[in-house]
BADREN-726767 format. One record per residue (C-alpha): z, x, y; chain; residue number from 1. Coordinates in steps of 0.001 Angstrom, whole numbers, plus 500000, padded with zeros to 6 digits. Layout:
<sites>
{zz Z | xx X | yy Y | cadena A | num NUM}
...
</sites>
This chain:
<sites>
{zz 435436 | xx 169245 | yy 182686 | cadena A | num 1}
{zz 436300 | xx 172910 | yy 182699 | cadena A | num 2}
{zz 438114 | xx 174720 | yy 185488 | cadena A | num 3}
{zz 438373 | xx 171318 | yy 187167 | cadena A | num 4}
{zz 434592 | xx 171236 | yy 187515 | cadena A | num 5}
{zz 432350 | xx 168798 | yy 185676 | cadena A | num 6}
{zz 429925 | xx 170368 | yy 183249 | cadena A | num 7}
{zz 426183 | xx 169850 | yy 183521 | cadena A | num 8}
{zz 424868 | xx 167859 | yy 180555 | cadena A | num 9}
{zz 421122 | xx 167553 | yy 179992 | cadena A | num 10}
{zz 420077 | xx 164539 | yy 177922 | cadena A | num 11}
{zz 416536 | xx 164859 | yy 176567 | cadena A | num 12}
{zz 415716 | xx 161298 | yy 175513 | cadena A | num 13}
{zz 412541 | xx 159239 | yy 175709 | cadena A | num 14}
{zz 414068 | xx 155923 | yy 174595 | cadena A | num 15}
{zz 415354 | xx 153986 | yy 177647 | cadena A | num 16}
{zz 417792 | xx 152055 | yy 175446 | cadena A | num 17}
{zz 419389 | xx 155217 | yy 174052 | cadena A | num 18}
{zz 419537 | xx 156674 | yy 177550 | cadena A | num 19}
{zz 421315 | xx 153555 | yy 178804 | cadena A | num 20}
{zz 423809 | xx 153609 | yy 175933 | cadena A | num 21}
{zz 424537 | xx 157285 | yy 176593 | cadena A | num 22}
{zz 425071 | xx 156606 | yy 180308 | cadena A | num 23}
{zz 427382 | xx 153697 | yy 179434 | cadena A | num 24}
{zz 429297 | xx 155896 | yy 177006 | cadena A | num 25}
{zz 429844 | xx 158458 | yy 179754 | cadena A | num 26}
{zz 431056 | xx 155722 | yy 182114 | cadena A | num 27}
{zz 433199 | xx 153822 | yy 179579 | cadena A | num 28}
{zz 434791 | xx 157011 | yy 178296 | cadena A | num 29}
{zz 435453 | xx 158157 | yy 181857 | cadena A | num 30}
{zz 433432 | xx 161298 | yy 181223 | cadena A | num 31}
{zz 433093 | xx 162869 | yy 184649 | cadena A | num 32}
{zz 430497 | xx 165398 | yy 183674 | cadena A | num 33}
{zz 427122 | xx 165372 | yy 185391 | cadena A | num 34}
{zz 424483 | xx 163746 | yy 183199 | cadena A | num 35}
{zz 420868 | xx 164703 | yy 183883 | cadena A | num 36}
{zz 418107 | xx 162933 | yy 181966 | cadena A | num 37}
{zz 414576 | xx 164045 | yy 181161 | cadena A | num 38}
{zz 412209 | xx 161993 | yy 179047 | cadena A | num 39}
{zz 409943 | xx 164428 | yy 177231 | cadena A | num 40}
{zz 409853 | xx 167961 | yy 175895 | cadena A | num 41}
{zz 407783 | xx 169369 | yy 178738 | cadena A | num 42}
{zz 410165 | xx 167965 | yy 181328 | cadena A | num 43}
{zz 413097 | xx 169420 | yy 179357 | cadena A | num 44}
{zz 411545 | xx 172888 | yy 179559 | cadena A | num 45}
{zz 410789 | xx 172391 | yy 183261 | cadena A | num 46}
{zz 414471 | xx 171501 | yy 183784 | cadena A | num 47}
{zz 415919 | xx 174500 | yy 181940 | cadena A | num 48}
{zz 413411 | xx 176877 | yy 183556 | cadena A | num 49}
{zz 413845 | xx 175166 | yy 186950 | cadena A | num 50}
{zz 410128 | xx 174583 | yy 187451 | cadena A | num 51}
{zz 408198 | xx 171982 | yy 189391 | cadena A | num 52}
{zz 410189 | xx 168860 | yy 190216 | cadena A | num 53}
{zz 413280 | xx 170522 | yy 188687 | cadena A | num 54}
{zz 413168 | xx 173651 | yy 190837 | cadena A | num 55}
{zz 416745 | xx 173156 | yy 192061 | cadena A | num 56}
{zz 418155 | xx 171931 | yy 188749 | cadena A | num 57}
{zz 421524 | xx 173271 | yy 187630 | cadena A | num 58}
{zz 421719 | xx 175317 | yy 184448 | cadena A | num 59}
{zz 422874 | xx 172937 | yy 181712 | cadena A | num 60}
{zz 426201 | xx 173685 | yy 180055 | cadena A | num 61}
{zz 425270 | xx 171396 | yy 177150 | cadena A | num 62}
{zz 421983 | xx 169872 | yy 175977 | cadena A | num 63}
{zz 421764 | xx 166636 | yy 173972 | cadena A | num 64}
{zz 418306 | xx 166765 | yy 172419 | cadena A | num 65}
{zz 416303 | xx 164057 | yy 170668 | cadena A | num 66}
{zz 413784 | xx 165341 | yy 168126 | cadena A | num 67}
{zz 411002 | xx 162787 | yy 168471 | cadena A | num 68}
{zz 409697 | xx 163316 | yy 171988 | cadena A | num 69}
{zz 406323 | xx 163116 | yy 173697 | cadena A | num 70}
{zz 404450 | xx 166218 | yy 174924 | cadena A | num 71}
{zz 406649 | xx 168773 | yy 173119 | cadena A | num 72}
{zz 408878 | xx 167503 | yy 170356 | cadena A | num 73}
{zz 412546 | xx 168397 | yy 170140 | cadena A | num 74}
{zz 411931 | xx 171103 | yy 167538 | cadena A | num 75}
{zz 409563 | xx 172915 | yy 169908 | cadena A | num 76}
{zz 412048 | xx 172571 | yy 172769 | cadena A | num 77}
{zz 414881 | xx 173854 | yy 170570 | cadena A | num 78}
{zz 412777 | xx 176793 | yy 169394 | cadena A | num 79}
{zz 411896 | xx 177709 | yy 172994 | cadena A | num 80}
{zz 415491 | xx 177478 | yy 174246 | cadena A | num 81}
{zz 417053 | xx 179391 | yy 171357 | cadena A | num 82}
{zz 414259 | xx 181973 | yy 171421 | cadena A | num 83}
{zz 414893 | xx 182835 | yy 175070 | cadena A | num 84}
{zz 417757 | xx 185328 | yy 175647 | cadena A | num 85}
{zz 418419 | xx 183758 | yy 179054 | cadena A | num 86}
{zz 418923 | xx 180277 | yy 177546 | cadena A | num 87}
{zz 420078 | xx 180735 | yy 173945 | cadena A | num 88}
{zz 423780 | xx 180599 | yy 174821 | cadena A | num 89}
{zz 423438 | xx 176973 | yy 175985 | cadena A | num 90}
{zz 424858 | xx 174751 | yy 173229 | cadena A | num 91}
{zz 422268 | xx 172285 | yy 171928 | cadena A | num 92}
{zz 423308 | xx 169188 | yy 170018 | cadena A | num 93}
{zz 420426 | xx 167483 | yy 168256 | cadena A | num 94}
{zz 421108 | xx 163762 | yy 168764 | cadena A | num 95}
{zz 418446 | xx 161820 | yy 166921 | cadena A | num 96}
{zz 417730 | xx 158786 | yy 164772 | cadena A | num 97}
{zz 416466 | xx 160978 | yy 161946 | cadena A | num 98}
{zz 418753 | xx 161654 | yy 159033 | cadena A | num 99}
{zz 415994 | xx 163389 | yy 157061 | cadena A | num 100}
{zz 417233 | xx 166505 | yy 155293 | cadena A | num 101}
{zz 414181 | xx 168507 | yy 156440 | cadena A | num 102}
{zz 414956 | xx 167679 | yy 160098 | cadena A | num 103}
{zz 418571 | xx 168719 | yy 159667 | cadena A | num 104}
{zz 417638 | xx 171959 | yy 157923 | cadena A | num 105}
{zz 414883 | xx 172821 | yy 160422 | cadena A | num 106}
{zz 417192 | xx 172157 | yy 163396 | cadena A | num 107}
{zz 419824 | xx 174533 | yy 162056 | cadena A | num 108}
{zz 417147 | xx 177114 | yy 161225 | cadena A | num 109}
{zz 416190 | xx 176911 | yy 164913 | cadena A | num 110}
{zz 419874 | xx 177521 | yy 165794 | cadena A | num 111}
{zz 420966 | xx 174043 | yy 166874 | cadena A | num 112}
{zz 424707 | xx 174082 | yy 167476 | cadena A | num 113}
{zz 425145 | xx 170652 | yy 165872 | cadena A | num 114}
{zz 423071 | xx 167858 | yy 164377 | cadena A | num 115}
{zz 424176 | xx 164266 | yy 164918 | cadena A | num 116}
{zz 422357 | xx 161190 | yy 163642 | cadena A | num 117}
{zz 422528 | xx 158396 | yy 166211 | cadena A | num 118}
{zz 424521 | xx 155461 | yy 164904 | cadena A | num 119}
{zz 422815 | xx 152080 | yy 165291 | cadena A | num 120}
{zz 426120 | xx 150368 | yy 166061 | cadena A | num 121}
{zz 426854 | xx 150413 | yy 169810 | cadena A | num 122}
{zz 430593 | xx 151064 | yy 169478 | cadena A | num 123}
{zz 430013 | xx 153887 | yy 167000 | cadena A | num 124}
{zz 427323 | xx 155416 | yy 169228 | cadena A | num 125}
{zz 429722 | xx 155406 | yy 172173 | cadena A | num 126}
{zz 432429 | xx 156982 | yy 170002 | cadena A | num 127}
{zz 430004 | xx 159713 | yy 168918 | cadena A | num 128}
{zz 429203 | xx 160565 | yy 172554 | cadena A | num 129}
{zz 432938 | xx 160780 | yy 173269 | cadena A | num 130}
{zz 433466 | xx 163057 | yy 170258 | cadena A | num 131}
{zz 430643 | xx 165348 | yy 171368 | cadena A | num 132}
{zz 432186 | xx 165514 | yy 174835 | cadena A | num 133}
{zz 435663 | xx 166151 | yy 173430 | cadena A | num 134}
{zz 434455 | xx 168916 | yy 171161 | cadena A | num 135}
{zz 432072 | xx 170760 | yy 173473 | cadena A | num 136}
{zz 434112 | xx 170312 | yy 176635 | cadena A | num 137}
{zz 437727 | xx 170330 | yy 175439 | cadena A | num 138}
{zz 437721 | xx 172376 | yy 172253 | cadena A | num 139}
{zz 434817 | xx 174801 | yy 172591 | cadena A | num 140}
{zz 434775 | xx 177536 | yy 175199 | cadena A | num 141}
{zz 431393 | xx 177317 | yy 176963 | cadena A | num 142}
{zz 429752 | xx 180475 | yy 178304 | cadena A | num 143}
{zz 430959 | xx 181306 | yy 181799 | cadena A | num 144}
{zz 433669 | xx 178661 | yy 181830 | cadena A | num 145}
{zz 437367 | xx 178859 | yy 181094 | cadena A | num 146}
{zz 439117 | xx 175876 | yy 179472 | cadena A | num 147}
{zz 440843 | xx 173479 | yy 181821 | cadena A | num 148}
{zz 444110 | xx 172187 | yy 180419 | cadena A | num 149}
{zz 446732 | xx 170130 | yy 182149 | cadena A | num 150}
{zz 450503 | xx 170490 | yy 181757 | cadena A | num 151}
{zz 450396 | xx 168499 | yy 178524 | cadena A | num 152}
{zz 447643 | xx 170676 | yy 177048 | cadena A | num 153}
{zz 444982 | xx 168036 | yy 177651 | cadena A | num 154}
{zz 442170 | xx 167960 | yy 180151 | cadena A | num 155}
</sites>
């Protein structure tokens, strides 16, 4: 949360199991940010451009993006987002099962803000989600949002 307001997190994930684990991580870690889920690359672009069924969607403050998606893959989505001056400031974390060097390199060439391989262990996966939240919400200053720190310097 920044400025006492939850941030808008867009999860682009076609695997229902990974979606469920991410939702559980948000709940178990008491992450009060708003999690929106889309299941393919086309729907991700509709969300960020607020088209069709996502006409009233909020602008994401953070995108968690899988690479292997139907319709448009994550690389195409990343390229579109980072190639658009109106969207490129949105941090995008590639969160994928791939640990292939070419996927890592290509994601950074397309200006991903971070690349995280999904752990197969449930506890580790939940810890990774918490670390992403801590870093991008507590440590990093997101565009248009001031940090929100309590009296003890924590959120």
